[in-house]
Backbone as JSON, one array per atom type, in Angstrom:
{
  "sequence": "XXXXXXXXXXXXXXXXXXXXXXXXXXXXXXXXXXXXXXXXXXXXXXXXXXXXXXXXXXXXXXXXXXXXXXXXXXXXXXXXXXXXXXXXXXXXXXXXXXXXXXXXXXXXXXXXXXXXXXXXXXXXXXXXXXXXXXXXXXXXXXXXXXXXXXXXXXXXXXXXXXXXXXXXXXXXXXXXXXXXXXXXXXXXXXXXXXXXXXXXXXXXXXXXXXXXXXXXXX",
  "N": [[-190.57, -16.39, 105.27], [-192.81, -17.34, 107.86], [-192.51, -20.02, 109.98], [-194.37, -22.56, 111.75], [-192.95, -23.95, 113.65], [-189.96, -23.08, 115.37], [-187.15, -22.24, 113.47], [-184.32, -24.24, 113.5], [-182.13, -24.87, 112.16], [-179.94, -24.41, 109.39], [-180.72, -24.15, 106.06], [-179.32, -23.41, 103.83], [-177.11, -24.46, 102.14], [-177.46, -27.6, 101.43], [-176.27, -30.64, 101.76], [-176.53, -33.75, 100.23], [-175.61, -37.03, 100.66], [-174.17, -39.56, 98.52], [-173.63, -42.91, 97.86], [-172.18, -43.89, 95.66], [-171.16, -41.65, 94.23], [-169.66, -40.53, 96.25], [-167.75, -42.39, 96.69], [-165.03, -42.39, 95.88], [-163.66, -40.64, 97.6], [-164.74, -41.21, 100.03], [-167.57, -41.24, 102.2], [-167.62, -39.79, 104.65], [-165.34, -38.14, 104.39], [-166.01, -36.66, 102.11], [-168.29, -35.32, 102.98], [-167.22, -33.77, 105.06], [-165.51, -32.11, 103.58], [-167.43, -30.74, 102.1], [-168.72, -29.34, 104.14], [-166.61, -27.8, 105.06], [-166.42, -26.06, 102.94], [-168.79, -24.68, 103.15], [-171.27, -25.95, 103.4], [-174.33, -26.34, 105.1], [-175.94, -28.23, 106.19], [-176.13, -31.75, 106.4], [-177.23, -34.65, 104.78], [-177.59, -38.06, 105.14], [-177.83, -40.4, 102.69], [-178.52, -43.5, 101.5], [-180.0, -45.7, 99.95], [-179.67, -48.4, 99.35], [-178.22, -49.62, 101.31], [-177.84, -51.94, 104.02], [-179.34, -52.19, 107.33], [-177.33, -52.28, 109.33], [-175.01, -51.34, 108.04], [-175.87, -48.78, 107.34], [-176.34, -47.65, 109.84], [-173.7, -47.65, 110.86], [-172.47, -45.89, 109.07], [-173.93, -43.57, 109.6], [-173.31, -43.13, 112.32], [-170.57, -42.66, 112.12], [-170.56, -40.31, 110.63], [-171.95, -38.56, 112.34], [-170.11, -38.37, 114.46], [-167.92, -37.24, 113.1], [-168.94, -34.82, 112.19], [-169.67, -33.49, 114.47], [-167.77, -31.65, 115.76], [-167.97, -29.52, 114.0], [-170.45, -28.41, 114.21], [-172.42, -28.67, 112.35], [-175.48, -30.12, 111.5], [-176.44, -33.61, 111.13], [-178.79, -35.34, 109.2], [-180.82, -38.21, 108.6], [-181.8, -40.05, 105.79], [-185.06, -41.21, 105.33], [-185.03, -43.1, 107.52], [-185.95, -43.14, 110.64], [-185.3, -44.8, 112.78], [-182.6, -45.41, 112.46], [-181.54, -42.84, 112.63], [-182.15, -42.2, 115.28], [-180.74, -44.22, 116.68], [-178.09, -43.65, 115.99], [-177.68, -41.16, 116.96], [-178.19, -38.93, 115.39], [-179.24, -35.68, 114.14], [-181.77, -35.64, 113.1], [-184.31, -36.57, 110.69], [-185.21, -37.17, 107.27], [-188.1, -37.6, 105.47], [-190.0, -39.21, 102.87], [-192.95, -39.16, 100.73], [-193.83, -41.79, 100.74], [-192.85, -42.92, 103.04], [-192.65, -43.47, 106.64], [-195.27, -41.62, 108.22], [-194.91, -38.11, 108.78], [-195.87, -37.16, 111.21], [-195.79, -39.42, 112.83], [-193.06, -39.9, 112.83], [-192.23, -37.63, 114.22], [-193.3, -38.21, 116.75], [-191.74, -40.42, 117.4], [-189.11, -39.41, 117.44], [-189.16, -37.13, 119.0], [-189.52, -33.7, 120.29], [-187.29, -32.11, 119.69], [-185.93, -32.98, 117.48], [-184.89, -32.68, 114.03], [-187.19, -32.68, 111.46], [-187.79, -33.38, 108.22], [-189.74, -33.17, 105.22], [-190.57, -34.55, 102.09], [-191.88, -32.95, 99.22], [-193.44, -33.45, 96.26], [-195.27, -32.42, 94.6], [-197.3, -29.55, 94.45], [-199.92, -30.02, 95.31], [-199.74, -31.79, 97.4], [-199.34, -30.33, 99.67], [-201.63, -29.91, 101.09], [-201.91, -31.97, 102.87], [-199.9, -31.81, 104.71], [-198.59, -32.15, 107.95], [-198.27, -29.54, 109.67], [-197.42, -28.83, 112.23], [-195.63, -30.74, 112.87], [-193.46, -30.75, 111.2], [-190.3, -29.51, 110.22], [-189.07, -28.53, 107.92], [-189.61, -28.42, 104.35], [-188.72, -30.46, 101.59], [-188.63, -29.62, 98.42], [-189.29, -30.85, 95.24], [-188.46, -33.11, 92.46], [-186.93, -30.15, 91.25], [-185.72, -29.72, 88.81], [-185.0, -32.0, 86.11], [-183.45, -34.96, 87.19], [-180.71, -37.21, 87.42], [-179.75, -38.46, 89.55], [-181.48, -39.66, 91.36], [-183.19, -42.48, 90.88], [-185.93, -43.11, 91.0], [-187.24, -40.71, 90.89], [-189.82, -38.2, 90.98], [-191.74, -36.5, 88.36], [-190.22, -33.49, 87.09], [-190.89, -30.43, 88.76], [-190.31, -27.87, 88.07], [-189.39, -24.34, 88.13], [-191.67, -22.87, 88.51], [-193.39, -24.62, 89.84], [-191.89, -24.97, 92.18], [-191.97, -22.35, 93.18], [-194.7, -22.17, 93.72], [-194.97, -24.04, 95.8], [-193.35, -22.82, 97.75], [-194.73, -20.44, 98.18], [-197.02, -21.27, 99.47], [-196.21, -22.74, 101.64], [-195.82, -23.32, 105.14], [-193.56, -23.45, 106.54], [-189.94, -23.44, 106.36], [-188.45, -24.01, 103.09], [-186.54, -26.21, 101.13], [-184.99, -26.44, 98.02], [-184.69, -29.13, 95.7], [-183.17, -31.46, 93.42], [-181.68, -31.91, 90.46], [-180.12, -29.64, 90.72], [-177.54, -27.36, 90.38], [-174.66, -25.2, 90.41], [-175.42, -23.31, 88.49], [-178.19, -23.22, 88.68], [-178.86, -22.58, 91.26], [-179.25, -19.91, 92.23], [-181.65, -19.11, 90.96], [-183.48, -20.8, 92.19], [-183.49, -19.87, 94.82], [-184.46, -17.3, 94.39], [-186.99, -17.99, 93.61], [-188.17, -18.47, 95.97], [-187.18, -20.37, 97.72], [-185.52, -21.46, 100.71], [-183.08, -22.57, 100.7], [-180.74, -24.71, 98.94], [-180.66, -28.1, 98.0], [-178.24, -30.43, 97.24], [-176.61, -33.03, 95.38], [-174.81, -34.36, 93.32], [-173.57, -31.99, 92.53], [-171.79, -31.31, 94.48], [-170.69, -33.78, 95.43], [-169.68, -35.0, 93.11], [-167.85, -33.23, 92.27], [-164.58, -32.02, 91.39], [-163.31, -30.72, 93.41], [-164.79, -30.77, 96.25], [-165.06, -28.98, 98.43], [-164.57, -26.47, 97.29], [-166.67, -26.41, 95.45], [-168.86, -26.39, 97.16], [-168.41, -23.97, 98.42], [-168.79, -22.17, 96.32], [-171.5, -22.6, 95.78], [-172.63, -21.69, 98.18], [-171.97, -19.0, 98.01], [-173.47, -18.29, 95.75], [-176.07, -18.66, 96.7], [-176.15, -16.74, 98.72], [-175.79, -14.41, 97.2], [-178.1, -14.47, 95.6], [-180.08, -14.11, 97.5], [-179.64, -11.48, 98.13], [-180.67, -10.26, 95.94], [-183.26, -10.87, 95.91]],
  "CA": [[-191.85, -16.92, 105.69], [-192.8, -17.73, 109.25], [-192.94, -21.39, 110.21], [-195.0, -22.81, 113.03], [-191.88, -24.32, 114.56], [-188.79, -22.24, 115.21], [-186.1, -22.86, 112.66], [-183.15, -24.52, 114.32], [-181.06, -25.32, 111.28], [-179.75, -23.57, 108.2], [-180.91, -24.95, 104.86], [-178.7, -22.71, 102.7], [-176.45, -25.45, 101.27], [-177.9, -28.87, 102.04], [-175.56, -31.67, 101.01], [-177.06, -35.11, 100.34], [-174.56, -37.96, 100.26], [-174.47, -40.62, 97.57], [-172.55, -43.87, 98.06], [-171.37, -44.05, 94.45], [-170.44, -40.41, 93.94], [-168.73, -40.25, 97.34], [-166.9, -43.56, 96.9], [-163.6, -42.13, 95.67], [-163.07, -40.0, 98.78], [-165.4, -41.68, 101.24], [-168.71, -40.39, 102.56], [-167.25, -38.86, 105.71], [-164.39, -37.16, 103.86], [-166.73, -35.77, 101.19], [-169.17, -34.47, 103.79], [-166.39, -32.78, 105.75], [-165.08, -31.13, 102.59], [-168.59, -29.91, 101.8], [-168.93, -28.44, 105.28], [-165.49, -26.85, 105.04], [-166.71, -25.04, 101.94], [-169.97, -23.89, 103.5], [-172.52, -26.71, 103.54], [-174.92, -26.03, 106.41], [-176.69, -29.4, 106.64], [-175.75, -32.96, 105.67], [-178.19, -35.74, 104.83], [-177.07, -39.36, 104.73], [-178.78, -41.14, 101.86], [-177.97, -44.71, 100.9], [-181.17, -46.57, 99.98], [-179.33, -49.8, 99.16], [-177.46, -50.13, 102.45], [-178.61, -52.61, 105.06], [-179.44, -51.4, 108.54], [-176.05, -52.22, 110.03], [-174.11, -50.45, 107.3], [-176.39, -47.42, 107.43], [-176.06, -47.19, 111.2], [-172.28, -47.37, 111.0], [-172.19, -44.67, 108.31], [-174.52, -42.44, 110.33], [-172.54, -42.89, 113.53], [-169.29, -42.06, 111.73], [-170.82, -38.92, 110.23], [-172.28, -37.8, 113.55], [-168.86, -38.1, 115.16], [-167.06, -36.35, 112.31], [-169.55, -33.5, 112.05], [-169.94, -32.86, 115.76], [-166.96, -30.45, 116.02], [-168.31, -28.44, 113.07], [-171.75, -27.85, 114.54], [-173.37, -28.89, 111.25], [-176.26, -31.32, 111.83], [-176.67, -34.7, 110.2], [-180.08, -36.0, 109.2], [-180.79, -39.48, 107.89], [-182.91, -40.2, 104.85], [-186.07, -42.27, 105.44], [-184.91, -44.06, 108.61], [-185.9, -42.57, 111.98], [-184.66, -45.72, 113.72], [-181.16, -45.22, 112.32], [-181.24, -41.5, 113.16], [-182.21, -42.29, 116.74], [-179.66, -45.08, 117.17], [-176.78, -43.05, 115.73], [-177.59, -39.83, 117.57], [-178.3, -37.88, 114.37], [-180.11, -34.56, 114.51], [-183.14, -35.83, 112.64], [-184.6, -37.46, 109.58], [-186.0, -36.63, 106.17], [-188.96, -38.66, 104.96], [-190.74, -38.96, 101.64], [-194.39, -39.4, 100.78], [-194.1, -43.2, 100.97], [-192.21, -43.37, 104.26], [-193.46, -43.25, 107.83], [-195.82, -40.26, 108.26], [-194.1, -37.15, 109.55], [-196.4, -37.08, 112.57], [-195.27, -40.59, 113.55], [-191.63, -39.64, 113.01], [-192.11, -36.66, 115.31], [-193.54, -38.93, 118.0], [-190.61, -41.3, 117.67], [-187.85, -38.69, 117.66], [-189.31, -36.1, 120.0], [-189.71, -32.32, 119.84], [-186.05, -31.41, 119.33], [-185.35, -33.51, 116.25], [-185.22, -32.06, 112.74], [-188.0, -33.55, 110.62], [-188.05, -32.83, 106.89], [-190.71, -33.93, 104.43], [-190.51, -34.29, 100.65], [-193.08, -32.55, 98.48], [-193.16, -33.59, 94.83], [-196.36, -31.76, 93.89], [-197.93, -28.59, 95.36], [-201.17, -30.55, 95.86], [-199.45, -32.53, 98.63], [-199.28, -29.41, 100.8], [-202.88, -29.99, 101.84], [-201.82, -33.04, 103.86], [-198.7, -31.66, 105.55], [-198.84, -31.86, 109.37], [-197.35, -28.42, 109.84], [-196.87, -28.76, 113.58], [-194.66, -31.84, 113.03], [-192.43, -30.67, 110.16], [-189.42, -28.34, 110.31], [-188.85, -27.98, 106.58], [-190.03, -29.23, 103.21], [-187.82, -30.62, 100.47], [-189.5, -29.5, 97.24], [-188.63, -31.25, 94.01], [-187.32, -32.46, 91.82], [-187.2, -28.9, 90.52], [-185.28, -30.01, 87.45], [-184.79, -33.42, 85.87], [-182.24, -35.42, 87.86], [-180.3, -38.6, 87.19], [-179.22, -38.99, 90.8], [-182.51, -40.46, 92.02], [-183.81, -43.24, 89.8], [-187.39, -43.11, 91.09], [-187.7, -39.34, 91.11], [-191.06, -37.76, 90.36], [-191.5, -35.54, 87.28], [-189.74, -32.18, 87.53], [-191.95, -29.44, 88.98], [-189.89, -26.6, 87.51], [-189.32, -23.21, 89.05], [-193.04, -22.45, 88.82], [-193.87, -25.51, 90.89], [-191.17, -24.61, 93.4], [-192.52, -21.08, 93.67], [-196.03, -22.46, 94.27], [-194.76, -24.67, 97.1], [-192.8, -21.83, 98.67], [-195.76, -19.44, 98.49], [-198.05, -21.85, 100.33], [-195.61, -23.45, 102.76], [-195.84, -22.68, 106.45], [-192.25, -23.72, 107.14], [-188.91, -23.24, 105.33], [-188.43, -24.94, 101.96], [-185.27, -26.39, 100.42], [-185.19, -26.94, 96.66], [-183.85, -30.28, 95.42], [-183.4, -32.13, 92.15], [-181.07, -31.32, 89.27], [-179.65, -28.29, 91.03], [-176.11, -27.11, 90.43], [-174.32, -23.79, 90.61], [-176.15, -22.47, 87.53], [-179.61, -23.17, 89.02], [-179.07, -22.28, 92.68], [-179.8, -18.58, 92.42], [-183.05, -19.07, 90.53], [-184.29, -21.48, 93.21], [-183.63, -18.94, 95.95], [-185.34, -16.22, 93.94], [-188.34, -18.54, 93.55], [-188.69, -18.5, 97.33], [-186.57, -21.42, 98.55], [-184.61, -21.03, 101.77], [-181.79, -23.18, 100.45], [-180.69, -25.69, 97.85], [-180.12, -29.41, 98.34], [-177.49, -30.92, 96.08], [-175.88, -34.29, 95.5], [-173.66, -34.43, 92.42], [-172.9, -30.69, 92.41], [-170.68, -31.35, 95.43], [-170.06, -35.11, 95.53], [-168.98, -35.33, 91.88], [-166.94, -32.14, 91.94], [-163.16, -32.31, 91.59], [-162.99, -30.13, 94.71], [-166.08, -30.59, 96.91], [-165.07, -27.78, 99.27], [-164.71, -25.31, 96.4], [-168.02, -26.44, 94.9], [-169.75, -25.97, 98.23], [-168.17, -22.53, 98.63], [-169.43, -21.46, 95.21], [-172.95, -22.68, 95.99], [-172.96, -20.8, 99.29], [-171.89, -17.63, 97.48], [-174.61, -18.08, 94.85], [-177.26, -18.51, 97.54], [-176.06, -15.43, 99.37], [-176.01, -13.37, 96.19], [-179.51, -14.49, 95.18], [-180.88, -13.51, 98.58], [-179.48, -10.05, 98.04], [-181.42, -9.76, 94.8], [-184.61, -11.43, 96.0]],
  "C": [[-191.74, -17.41, 107.12], [-193.31, -19.15, 109.39], [-193.59, -21.53, 111.57], [-193.94, -23.16, 114.07], [-190.67, -23.44, 114.31], [-187.73, -22.96, 114.38], [-184.85, -23.04, 113.5], [-181.99, -24.98, 113.46], [-181.08, -24.48, 110.02], [-179.8, -24.45, 106.96], [-180.11, -24.44, 103.66], [-178.06, -23.65, 101.68], [-176.58, -26.8, 101.96], [-177.29, -29.99, 101.21], [-176.14, -33.04, 101.3], [-175.99, -36.07, 99.83], [-175.08, -38.99, 99.26], [-173.32, -41.63, 97.64], [-171.64, -44.05, 96.86], [-170.51, -42.82, 94.2], [-169.42, -40.06, 95.02], [-167.66, -41.33, 97.49], [-165.41, -43.25, 96.8], [-162.94, -41.53, 96.9], [-163.56, -40.62, 100.08], [-166.5, -40.72, 101.63], [-168.32, -39.36, 103.61], [-166.33, -37.76, 105.17], [-165.08, -36.16, 102.93], [-167.61, -34.81, 101.97], [-168.36, -33.39, 104.52], [-165.87, -31.71, 104.8], [-166.22, -30.18, 102.24], [-168.83, -28.88, 102.9], [-167.83, -27.4, 105.35], [-165.77, -25.71, 104.05], [-167.96, -24.21, 102.24], [-171.28, -24.63, 103.56], [-173.03, -26.54, 104.97], [-175.72, -27.18, 106.99], [-176.24, -30.58, 105.79], [-176.84, -34.01, 105.87], [-177.52, -37.01, 104.33], [-178.15, -40.09, 103.95], [-178.05, -42.31, 101.2], [-179.07, -45.76, 100.92], [-180.86, -48.05, 99.83], [-178.63, -50.43, 100.36], [-178.37, -50.88, 103.41], [-178.55, -51.79, 106.35], [-178.12, -51.23, 109.27], [-175.11, -51.23, 109.35], [-174.57, -49.0, 107.41], [-176.14, -46.83, 108.81], [-174.6, -46.8, 111.36], [-171.89, -46.09, 110.25], [-172.72, -43.45, 109.05], [-173.72, -42.11, 111.57], [-171.2, -42.23, 113.21], [-169.47, -40.6, 111.34], [-171.17, -38.04, 111.42], [-171.01, -37.41, 114.29], [-167.99, -37.1, 114.42], [-167.61, -34.93, 112.25], [-169.72, -32.76, 113.37], [-169.08, -31.61, 116.01], [-167.33, -29.26, 115.12], [-169.62, -27.74, 113.43], [-172.8, -28.02, 113.46], [-174.14, -30.18, 111.52], [-176.29, -32.35, 110.71], [-178.1, -35.17, 110.33], [-179.99, -37.22, 108.31], [-182.02, -39.59, 107.0], [-183.76, -41.42, 105.21], [-186.11, -43.03, 106.76], [-184.82, -43.41, 109.99], [-185.22, -43.48, 112.99], [-183.14, -45.57, 113.68], [-180.75, -43.86, 112.89], [-181.18, -41.53, 114.68], [-181.03, -43.08, 117.29], [-178.29, -44.43, 117.05], [-176.61, -41.68, 116.38], [-177.59, -38.7, 116.56], [-179.29, -36.82, 114.8], [-181.54, -34.75, 114.07], [-183.21, -36.71, 111.42], [-185.36, -36.7, 108.51], [-186.8, -37.77, 105.57], [-189.67, -38.22, 103.69], [-192.2, -39.3, 101.81], [-194.73, -40.85, 101.07], [-193.48, -43.76, 102.22], [-193.15, -43.23, 105.44], [-194.01, -41.83, 107.82], [-195.0, -39.36, 109.17], [-194.58, -37.04, 110.99], [-195.9, -38.24, 113.43], [-193.78, -40.42, 113.82], [-191.41, -38.66, 114.16], [-192.33, -37.33, 116.67], [-192.35, -39.79, 118.39], [-189.36, -40.53, 118.1], [-187.95, -37.56, 118.67], [-189.29, -34.69, 119.44], [-188.46, -31.63, 119.33], [-185.42, -31.88, 118.03], [-185.74, -32.66, 115.05], [-186.01, -33.07, 111.92], [-188.29, -32.82, 109.31], [-188.99, -33.75, 106.12], [-190.6, -33.55, 102.96], [-191.88, -33.92, 100.1], [-192.73, -32.62, 97.0], [-194.22, -32.92, 93.96], [-197.03, -30.79, 94.87], [-199.23, -29.1, 95.98], [-200.95, -31.28, 97.18], [-199.4, -31.63, 99.86], [-200.52, -29.5, 101.67], [-202.81, -31.0, 102.98], [-200.62, -32.92, 104.78], [-199.11, -31.38, 107.0], [-197.88, -30.77, 109.85], [-196.72, -28.35, 111.23], [-195.81, -29.84, 113.83], [-193.44, -31.7, 112.13], [-191.62, -29.39, 110.32], [-189.14, -27.7, 108.96], [-189.4, -28.95, 105.54], [-188.87, -29.31, 102.22], [-188.66, -30.66, 99.21], [-188.74, -29.87, 95.98], [-189.07, -32.62, 93.52], [-187.72, -31.18, 91.07], [-186.85, -29.1, 89.05], [-185.1, -31.53, 87.32], [-183.44, -33.84, 86.48], [-181.97, -36.88, 87.55], [-179.84, -39.25, 88.47], [-180.19, -39.93, 91.48], [-183.33, -41.17, 90.96], [-185.33, -43.19, 89.81], [-187.97, -41.72, 91.33], [-189.0, -39.05, 90.37], [-190.74, -36.82, 89.2], [-191.07, -34.18, 87.84], [-190.89, -31.19, 87.66], [-191.59, -28.07, 88.4], [-189.88, -25.49, 88.54], [-190.72, -22.72, 89.43], [-193.63, -23.32, 89.92], [-193.21, -25.22, 92.22], [-191.74, -23.34, 94.01], [-193.89, -21.29, 94.31], [-195.91, -23.11, 95.65], [-194.31, -23.63, 98.12], [-193.86, -20.81, 99.1], [-196.78, -19.96, 99.49], [-197.5, -22.5, 101.6], [-195.66, -22.62, 104.04], [-194.59, -23.03, 107.25], [-191.22, -23.49, 106.04], [-188.92, -24.35, 104.28], [-187.02, -25.0, 101.38], [-185.59, -27.0, 99.06], [-184.23, -28.09, 96.41], [-184.17, -30.84, 94.04], [-182.81, -31.4, 90.96], [-180.48, -29.94, 89.48], [-178.13, -28.28, 91.11], [-175.89, -25.63, 90.61], [-175.16, -22.88, 89.71], [-177.62, -22.28, 87.92], [-179.88, -22.65, 90.43], [-179.74, -20.92, 92.9], [-181.27, -18.48, 92.06], [-183.96, -19.74, 91.54], [-184.52, -20.58, 94.42], [-184.59, -17.82, 95.58], [-186.79, -16.68, 93.79], [-188.97, -18.68, 94.93], [-188.08, -19.54, 98.24], [-185.62, -20.81, 99.57], [-183.22, -21.59, 101.58], [-181.88, -24.14, 99.29], [-180.05, -26.97, 98.35], [-179.47, -29.98, 97.09], [-176.81, -32.24, 96.41], [-174.63, -34.19, 94.63], [-172.89, -33.12, 92.31], [-171.72, -30.58, 93.38], [-169.95, -32.69, 95.36], [-169.25, -35.46, 94.3], [-167.97, -34.27, 91.47], [-165.49, -32.57, 92.18], [-162.7, -31.81, 92.95], [-164.3, -29.84, 95.43], [-166.15, -29.33, 97.78], [-165.27, -26.53, 98.42], [-166.11, -25.25, 95.81], [-169.03, -25.96, 95.92], [-169.62, -24.47, 98.48], [-168.85, -21.7, 97.55], [-170.95, -21.47, 95.35], [-173.39, -21.73, 97.09], [-172.94, -19.34, 98.83], [-173.07, -17.31, 96.57], [-175.9, -17.89, 95.62], [-177.29, -17.14, 98.19], [-176.35, -14.3, 98.39], [-177.47, -13.31, 95.78], [-180.4, -13.89, 96.26], [-180.79, -11.99, 98.53], [-180.24, -9.43, 96.9], [-182.86, -10.24, 94.8], [-185.68, -10.39, 96.23]]
}
C-alpha cells in the first residue's frame, strides 16, 4: 500500500521492550539480541518508569543501537524521545494527538499511532503518521489495559483502509506472525515472543523468517 509519507523504517520485526520480561538480561542487552536476530525496529515501553529513568533507558538504547542502524522509538513520550535523541515516538488514542507530536518532533521523526478499532481510522491525520499499530489482534497478557482483540478480520479491515504501513500487535508469536502478514500487515510487533524467549536472537530470527515466508505467499 502507498502511504502519504515515504516509509523510512522497516516494520518487519518490531520489538517492544518490557521492563519485567527484559529484567533478567537487561533492556539494552535484550534489544541488541533481538536486533542481532533480525528485529528491524525497537520501541521502548515502560509505563511505570518516571521521567528520569525513562530518559536514561532511552539514551542507553539510542547509544547501543546506533551502530546497528536500527531505530529506537519511545512509547507515549515525545519529550523523552526528543531529549534522548530517539528516532521517534508511538502514541495511543489517549496520548498527545499525532498531529501535535509531529509538530513537536519535526518532519523527520517516526510517528506511530495505535488503532484498536477500524472505526478510529476516520480520525487519523494521515499526513502526520508514518505507521499504524493495529491491535490487539489476539488476546494479550502483556498489556493490562489492552482493548478487546480485533482478530485477523479486524486487522485485515485496518490494513485495507490504511493509507500508511500497518504493524500488527497483541498476542503475536511465531505461530501467528504469518497470518498477520497475509492479512495485510507490513510487520509484526512483539513483546514476550522475544523478551521471554530463552534465546531472544533466535526467536527474532525465526520471526523474521516467518514474515519473509508469509510475504512470499501473500
